[in-house]
C-alpha positions in Angstrom: -0.2 0.3 0.1 2.7 2.9 0.7 4.8 1.4 -1.6 1.7 1.9 -4.1 1.3 5.5 -2.4 5.2 6.0 -3.0 5.2 5.7 -7.5 2.0 7.1 -7.2 3.9 10.5 -6.1 6.9 9.7 -7.5 5.0 9.9 -10.9 3.3 12.7 -10.6 6.4 14.5 -9.9 8.3 13.2 -12.8 4.8 14.8 -14.5 5.0 18.1 -13.0 8.8 18.7 -13.6 8.4 17.5 -17.8 5.3 19.6 -17.5 7.7 23.3 -16.6 10.5 21.6 -19.0 8.8 22.4 -21.6 6.9 25.5 -20.2 11.0 26.8 -20.2 11.9 25.9 -23.7 8.7 27.4 -24.7 9.4 29.9 -23.6 12.6 30.2 -25.0 11.5 28.8 -28.5 9.8 31.6 -31.0 6.6 32.1 -32.6 7.9 30.7 -35.8 8.1 27.2 -34.0 3.5 26.7 -32.8 3.7 23.5 -35.4 6.2 21.5 -33.3 5.0 22.7 -30.5 1.2 21.4 -31.2 3.4 18.3 -31.6 4.9 17.7 -29.1 1.7 18.8 -26.9 0.0 16.1 -28.2 3.0 12.9 -28.4 2.6 14.2 -24.4 -1.1 14.1 -23.7 -0.8 11.1 -25.2 2.4 10.0 -22.9 0.4 10.9 -19.8 -2.7 9.5 -20.6 -1.1 6.4 -21.4 0.3 6.8 -17.9 -3.3 7.9 -16.5 -4.7 4.6 -17.2 -2.7 2.6 -15.6 -2.3 3.9 -12.8 -6.0 3.3 -12.6 -6.0 -0.1 -14.3 -4.2 -1.1 -11.1 -1.0 -3.5 -12.5 1.5 -4.3 -9.8 5.3 -3.5 -11.0 7.3 -6.0 -12.1 8.7 -6.0 -8.0 5.9 -6.6 -6.8 5.0 -9.9 -9.1 7.7 -11.2 -7.4 6.0 -14.4 -5.9 6.7 -14.6 -2.0 6.4 -11.0 -1.7 3.9 -9.6 1.2 2.9 -6.1 0.9 2.3 -4.1 3.8 -0.1 -3.1 5.6 -1.0 -0.3 8.5 -1.5 -0.4 12.1 -4.8 -2.0 13.1 -5.0 -3.2 9.8 -5.6 -7.8 9.2 -2.5 -8.9 8.8 -3.7 -12.8 9.0 -6.1 -15.6 8.3 -6.2 -18.7 10.0 -7.9 -21.8 7.7 -8.3 -23.9 10.6 -4.5 -25.1 12.2 -2.6 -23.0 9.9 -2.5 -18.6 9.9 -1.7 -17.2 6.4 0.0 -14.1 6.3 -1.5 -10.9 4.4 0.8 -8.3 4.5 3.9 -7.0 6.6 2.8 -5.2 9.3 4.3 -1.0 9.6 8.0 -0.4 11.7 7.6 -1.2 15.5 4.3 -3.3 15.3 4.1 -6.3 15.1 1.0 -9.1 14.1 -0.8 -10.8 17.3 -1.4 -13.7 15.7 -4.9 -13.8 18.5 -6.2 -11.3 16.8 -4.9 -11.2 13.2 -4.2 -7.6 13.3 -0.9 -5.1 13.4 -1.4 -3.8 17.2 
């Protein structure tokens, strides 16, 4: 959960940096490059739309697809499930908390 928030934050910052760089480059250019600017803007808009579609679809980055990787959860959230005599882990608890195996929550 925290890693997905961090990745969304990083992508958002990079988009803002790209937009800022584009504004600076358009100020440096002249008025005669209007056709080139519109083409570049269309390409950037298409790329940003692709990124937003990926974020909406919830595709996991390759790091999270690894087998044995357990996502992190918040304090007070369910961290395990009991199935008969076995307990299955749902997520890793944050720092300074641990999964209480009696109530199956991060405390």
